[in-house]
N, C-alpha and C positions, 0 to 999 in steps of 0.2 A: 222521769228525768233521765238524762244521759249519764254515762259512766263518770264523766268529769264532775258532774254535780253530786253524784253518789259518793265519789271520792272525797269531795269537800265536806259533805254532810256527815259521813261516817268517820272521816279521818283515817281512811285506809287507802293504800296505794292502789292504782288501777291493776297493777300486776297481781296483787294479792286478791283483789276482787275477782279477777278472772280465774285465779287459782282455786278460790273457794267454789266458784261455779263448776269448774271441772271436777272438783272433789265431791260435788253433789250436795253442797251445803246451801246453795242459793240457786234459785231458778226464776230469774226475771222474765217478764213477758216480752214479746217482740212487737215492734211497730210494723206498719205496713211496708216500710222500706227495709225491714230486716234488722234494724238496729235494736239493741236491748233497751227496754224501758223499765227503769228501776222505780219501784213504788216506795211510799213511805214505810210500808211493811218490810220491804227488802233492806232499806237503810237500817231499820230497827234490828233486823236479823244480823246485819253486818256489825252493828254495835255490840250485839250479844256475843258474836264470835270474837270480836276484839276483846271484850271483857274476859271471856273464858281463856283465850290464848294468852292474855297477860298473866293469868294464873297458871299457865303452862299445861292446861288441860289438852289432851290429845285431840286430833281432828276426828278420830274414830269415836271417841266419847261424845264430842260435840254433835257428830252426825246422829248418834243414837238419841241424844237429848232432843235435838230438833225434830226427829221423827216420832218422838213420844215413847220410844222403847225404854227410856231411862228417865227417872225423875231427877230434878236438880239435887235433892237431898242425897239420893243414891250416888249420883255423879260426884258430888263433893266428898262423900264418905270414902268412895273408892280412890279419889285423887289424894285424899289425906293420907291414905295408906302408902301411896306411891311417894309422896313427899317425905313421910317418916322414914321410908327406906333410903331415900336420897340423903337425908340428914345423917342417918346412921353410917352410910357409906362415906360421907365427907368426914365424919368424926374418925373413922378408921384411917382414912388417908392422912388426916391432920395428925393423928397419933404417930403414924409411921414417919412423917416429916419431923415431928418433935424428937423422935428417937434418933434419927440421923443427926439432928442438930446437937443433941445432948452428947453424942459420941465424939464430937469435935474432930471429925475426920476431914482431911483435905480431899479435894476432888480426885486427885491421882492415887489416893490410898484407899478408896472405897472397895469393900469386898463385894464387887458387883455380882458375882455368881451367887453368893449367899443371899444377897438382898433380893435378887430376882427370884430365887427359889422361895424365899419368904413371901414375896408378892404373889407368886403362883399359888402358894398355900392359902393365902388370904382370899384370892379369887375363888378358890374351891369352896371357901367358907361363905362366899356371897359378896365380898367386896369387889367393886368394879373400878379398875384404874382406867386411865385415858387410853382409848384406842387410837394409836398414832398411825395405823396402817391404812388410812383413808387418803386416796389420791385426790389432789386438788383438781379444779375444773380444767386448767390448762393441760395437765397431763392426760386427763380423760379425753379432751378434745383432740390432742395430738395423736393419741392412740386410734381414735375413731377415724381421723383424717388419713393416717398412714394405711390403715386397713382398707379404706375406701379407694385410695389411690392404687393400691396393689391389685384390687379387684378390677378397677377400671382399666388397668394397663393393657390387658389382653384385647378387649374390644377396641380400645384406642389404636393399638397396633394394627388390628384387622382393618379398621377404617382407613388408616394411613396407607396400608398396603393397597387397598382397592383404589383409593384416590390417585395413587401414583402409578398404577398399572396402565400402560398405554394400550389403547384399543379395547378396553373392557366395555362391554355394552352398557349403555346408560340404564336401560330397564333392569338388567341383571344387577347392576351396581346398587340401584335403589332397593331391590329386594334383599340383596346381600347385606346392605348397611342397616336395614330396618331393625334387625335383631340387636346388634351391638349398640346402636343408638338408644334403643328402648332400654337395654340393660343399664347403660350409663345414666339415663334419665332416672331410672328407678333407684340406682345407687345414690345419685345426688339428692333425691327426695328423702331416702332413708337417712343419709348423712345429715341433712337439714333437720329432720325430726329428732335425730340423736343429739344434735347441738341444742335444740330447744329443750330436750329432756334434761341435759346436763345443766343448762342455764335456768331451767324451770324450778318450780317449788316455791314454797312460801318464803318471803323475806321476813325475817324475825325483826319486827319493828317496835317491840315492847318498850325499848329505851326511848323511842320518839313519842310515845303516846302521852 
């Protein structure tokens, strides 16, 4: 069956299906025309991945499970340990919030330095607070685009200079322009792949299942 049919059968988006293929969790056969041909077994594998991801089991654990390196019992036992740690972590954060609430502080009167130091001490003890230093996709794309434009600037100036030089031999111009054009093409390709990388990844759709 085609990917549209597999999407309907498994209830998983095409983007995620392709992501799982790239991650090595799924390997559908190919038709004579090169299109992927998803079997009933592939759909069953997608449903298994869907089940495990709804439990928030990592892709690496799923890969080991599908390859036979890990039994389901071992996988679930290991994941239970991870979940227990998360519960303990949330309990610590909840207790911290309750403490702030009990102190009846106003926002402007918080002892921020003391609280941040206390949070640092808690993190040293194993508690994990939110990591807010993650750039969003737009900022990452903007940075990649600016970097690419700066790199492209020099060969672009070289091309412009050659094209506007009167009497420059056509043959020489072609040879001279080949390298900067090749560099620009490579940069555009790398930028395109970088954008795909930023946009890529699994869409967490557990709430839709």
